N, C-alpha and C positions, 0 to 999 in steps of 0.2 A: 502492499500499499503506501502510496506516496502524495501526498497533498501538493506538494512543488509539482509533481508531473501532472497534476490537475489542473494547480493555477497556470502550467506551459500551455496546456491542451486547449483552455477556456483563449488562453492571450492569443494563438492561431485560430481560434474558431473566429475570431473576431477579425482576423487578417483576411481570411478567406472571401468576404463580398466584398476587400478591396482590389484584391489583386485577381478579382470577377469582373468589376470594372474597370479594370486599367487594361485586362486585357481585351475588353469588347473595344476600349477605344484605341486599339492599337487596329485589331482588323475591322474597326470602323476607317482608321486611317488609312489602310491597305486597299480597303474598296473604294475610298477617294481619291485615289492615285489617277484616274483616268480625269477627276477633274481638276487636279492640278492643287486643290485644298490638302488633300492628303501629305503630301509633299513638307507642308509646314507641320502638319500634327503628325506625322512620324518619330521625327525625333525624340521630339520631349514622351511621347508614350512610350517609345522603346524604351528611352534611358530611365523612365518611371517604373518600368515593367523589371528591367536588371534589375534597378535596386532591390524591388522586393525579390526577384528571384534568389541574388545575393543573399538574400537574408534566409531566402529558406536553404539554401545550401550552407550554414551555417548553423541552423538548425540539425542538419542534416549531421552533420558531423559534431554536436556537440550529444546526440542521442546515439550515434552510433560508433563515434571516433574514427572514422572513417569517411575524410572528406572526400566531395566531386570536385572532379578540374574543372577550375574556373576556362569557362568560355572567355576567344580574344575581347578586349576591348571595343565597347561599340563606337565606330567610326560618326562623322556627324554629318555625312553624307546620306542620304535616302537611299541609293542608289548600290550603293557598298552595306548598309544598312540589311537594305532586303536578300544579300549577297551571303550572310552570317548566316552558319547555322545553328549557332547560339542563339539566336533571335527566335530562329523558328522553334529553339526547343521551348524555350521561354513562353512562347504564346498559347503554344501546346502546353505546358504548365500551367499556365493561366486560364485555361480554358476548361482543361479537363480535371484537376483537381478540386476546384470545388463542388464537384460533383461526388468521384466517389471522396476524394480525402474528405470531403466538408462531413459525409455521411460516416463516416471514420469516427471524425473527431467528434460527431454528434454523441457517438453513444455515451463518452465518460461528461461528456459537456451537459447534456438533458440530464441525468442520475442525478449531477452537484447538484444544478440550478433547482431540481427540482425537491432535492432532498433541504438545500439550503430553504428554499421557498417554505415548505414543510416543518422546519424546525424551528427555524426562524420568524419567519413572518406570517405564518397562520398561525399559532399562540397572541399573538399582538394586533388580528385582526377576525378574527371567525365570527366575535360577537357582533359585528357590522356587516357580516355575510347575513344572505335571503338565511331561510330554516333548509332549504336544498342545497346546503355549501356540504361539497364530498372533498376529501382529501382523498386523492388513489380508490380505493376501497371503502376507504372509513367513513361514514358522514358524522359530519364535524356540527354537531349539536348541543356539546356540554365538555366540563374542565377534563371530565374522563376521554372523551372521544379525540377532545382536543392535543390531551397528553398522549393518546396513542397516534395520535399523527404526527406531533412531534418527533418520538422515536423510530416512525417509519419512517421520517424524513430524514433523520439522521441517517437509518440504514442506507436511503438513497443517496446523500451522499458518500458515505462509506466506501459501496458497490461502486460508484463512481471513482472513486481516486484510487480504489482496487486495479479499475478497468484502464488507466488514462496510461501507466507505463509501454504496457504491450500496444495498447493501439498505438499510440507514440512510435514505438519502435516498425511497428507494420506498416503508417504513414509517412517516417523517414524512408521506409525503403521503396514504397510508392513514389515518393519525391523523386527518389536517385532515378527509378526507370523513365522517369519524363526526363529529369536534367543532364542526366550522366550523358558525355561525348558516344558516337558510336562506333565499333571497331573501325569501319570506314574513317571516320572523321579524325579518330587515335593515330591510323597509320598512317593520315595524313601531316600529325601534326605532329611526330616523329620522325618523319621524312624534314619537315621542314624543320625543325629543329637539328638535327644533324646536318642540313647544308650551312643553315646558319653557325654553325659551330666550326665547320669547315673553314665560311667565309672569314668568323674574327680570326681561327689559325693563323690562313694567308693575309689577314692585315696585320696580325701581330708581329710575323717574320717578317716582312716588307719593311716595317716599320724597328724592328730589330735591323736587320740587314741596313736601311736608313742611317741608326745612330752610329754601325760602326765606320760604315761610308766619312759620316761628317766628322766623326776622331779621327778617324785614319788620316783624310783630307788636311783637317784642317788642325783641331788642337793640338792630333798626339802631333803630326809634321811641325808645329812650332815648336812644342816642348823638344821635336829633337834639333833642331834649327837651332834654339837657345843653348842647350847642351853644349853645341858644338863650337858655338859663338864665343861662353864662357873659359872653354877649354884654348881657346885661340888667344882672349883676352888675358888668360892668366900667364901664357908662357910670355906676354909681352909688356906685360909688367914692368918688371924692369930694363928689358930694351929700349921699349918705347911705351912710354905711359900716355901722351898724347892719343896715341891708335887705342890703347888699354881703355881709354876713357867713352873712346869712342863707338867701339863694339858693347862696353856696358852699357851707356846712352843707348843703344839698337838694342839689349836685350832687354832692359824696360818696358820701352816700346811693345816688342814682338810676345811680352808676358803680358802685360794690359791686354794686348788684340787676342791674347791665347784665351785669356779670364773669362773676356765677352762675349767671343766664340761655344765658351762651356755655360757661360749661361742662357746663352740667345738655346743651346740645345735643351739646357735643362727647362727651361722656359716651354720648348717646344713638347716635351712630355706631358711634363703637368705643371702647368702655370703656378708660381707661388701666392697672388690674391685670390687663385679659385681656392688653393689649399685653406689661405688663411680664413677672405670673407666670403667663400661662396660665388655660386652662379651668375646673380643677376649682378654683385658687382663687379667678376670677373670680364662679363659682356660690355658691365660699362666702361672700362679702362680700354678693352677694346674701341668701343665708340669713340673713346680720347683720343684714340692716335690713329682712328679713318679720318681722311680726307671728307667722309661722304658727312650728311648734318643726318646724325644718327640717336633715333628717341627710344630709350630703354625703360620700359615699365615693367613690374615685378607687385605680383601678388599671392607669394610664396610666403605659407607660414611657417618653412621649417625649411629645414635642408634634407636633398634630395641623398640615398645611399651615394657614396663616393665613385663608382663607377659609373653609374646612370649620371651622376653630374659633371663627369671628363665627356662621358660620348655627346652631350646635349651640347656642352660649352662647345667643343670643336665642331658637329654639327651647327650651332649658327656662326661662328667662326668662317665658316666655309660658304653658308650661303652670304654672310657677310661680305666676304675677299668676291664670291661671284656676281654680287650688285653692283661694284664698282670696276672691277676688269669687264664682264661680260655685255652686263648688262646696262650702262654709262649712267645708272641711277643718280641722284642728288640725296634724296630721302629715302630713310628707311625707320620704320615703327618694329620694334620687337618688345614681343607681351609676355611674360611669365606667369602661368598660375595649376593650380592645381585644383581636380577635381573632386578628391578623396581615394584614388586609386590610378589617376593616371596627372603623370608632370606634363604640361602642354606649354609647348615655344612655336608664336608665333612672329614670322620674318617677314614684314611685306615691304615690295622697295616699288618705285615710281619710273622705275626703268622700260627699255624695250618689250622687254617679254621675248617668248621664245624659248622660255630654257625646257630640256627636253632629255630626261636622265638615258634615255638610250642614247645620247649622241656626247654623255658629259660623263665623262668618270671619276669628277670631285662628286656629280650628285650619288651617281653609283655609290662610291665609297659611303657616304652620309648614309644611304639607306641599310648596307652590311652591315656599317656600326653600329646602328640601331636594331635592326635584325635580330643581335647578340642578347637584345635586353625584349624582344618580342614588343620593342617599337615600330613603327609606321613613318612613313615619309606622304604627305599628303599634298601634291603641285597645283598650283594654278596656273600655268604664264602664258596666257592668250599672247599672240605676234601682236605688235605697237603695247603690250602691259597692262595694268599694271600687273606684277607678280607676287603671289604670296604663297609662302610655304608652312605648313603647322608639321610641327612634330610630338609628338604621342609617346607615352615610356610608362610601361604599368610600373609605379611602385608607390612606397609609405614614404613621411616624409618625419624627418627626427622632431625632436621638440621643437614646439611651436618658439616664435619670435619677433619679435614687431617690425612686419615687411617694410623697407626702402623705401622709401618713394622713386617718382622717375627722376632720369636726368638725361639730359643731352648732351651732346658729341661733335 
């Protein structure tokens, strides 16, 4: 017997009508797509449905200890939403669960509510009711029958509490059947993750080769030259002090260049401002160095995980560089926000447009970088402009902090 389980059953019973209404709105939005109104209604309906289904997945995990694989995040564009199997699973759950799941939950809920009425409400109101007042099979016409009805109500409530745990487990299995991805989708997902992992390994190997090349051709070569120059200067100290002094000045100049090259190399791996101050301030630092008019606005109430933060930073840096190098843009607007499950970065410029990932290795690199975190890049860049790019990466934020204000560079 579990009164806590009975309470959870009552709460879920209250959510059932809500999910049916939201599911009906989603069905209505799909039906109205030919009229154009569905394109406006479907995204909010789908997002509301996803929030409810995510809560249902959490319930399944709490009841069974076995989580349901989370679906891909919903995109913003209606056509992409319709192409997501996760949306159709959510819709199937919202329509079918109120029928089957609602009937299951009605068993303990009916016993508990009817029992509470008989045990707590009936004793207070039975004198005000007509003489034909009955509770179950007991005619409540006297104090004695009222007490019998109260005892029967208590028994009904206890029976509901006894039924609640197995009913909740059965309801969790039914929910899993509706929301869990099928074998075909899991196979596709495994292949996608395997491909993303291979792409990430290729990117990592290329980055290691770049670092090795920069070290070999830059700082390492300068340091070797420094050693040779110092050796010559040491031999000339006694015989030609003036020439030795010139060589030492050259050594100092080359050491400063080597140090600057090492700093640039480290900055390319992980900018210090990103590690110290976070994503928004690191992008503001880029904005200050950019020749474009860049506006950066952040609504982040915390910091993403470090790998996600780094991926988002370099993706935005690449988009900002493309805006100035290829698009001929003058102004760029960058905005960061987080909707509770996804980090979103929007980069918009007033350039000539025409950006195509199929023709640009930089854009393909951004998609490969984001794919490692199940992230996506949505690009809208018609010829003549403007261009807008939206990056979305599933993640949680760290402890909240006061979000910084917008800045212009």
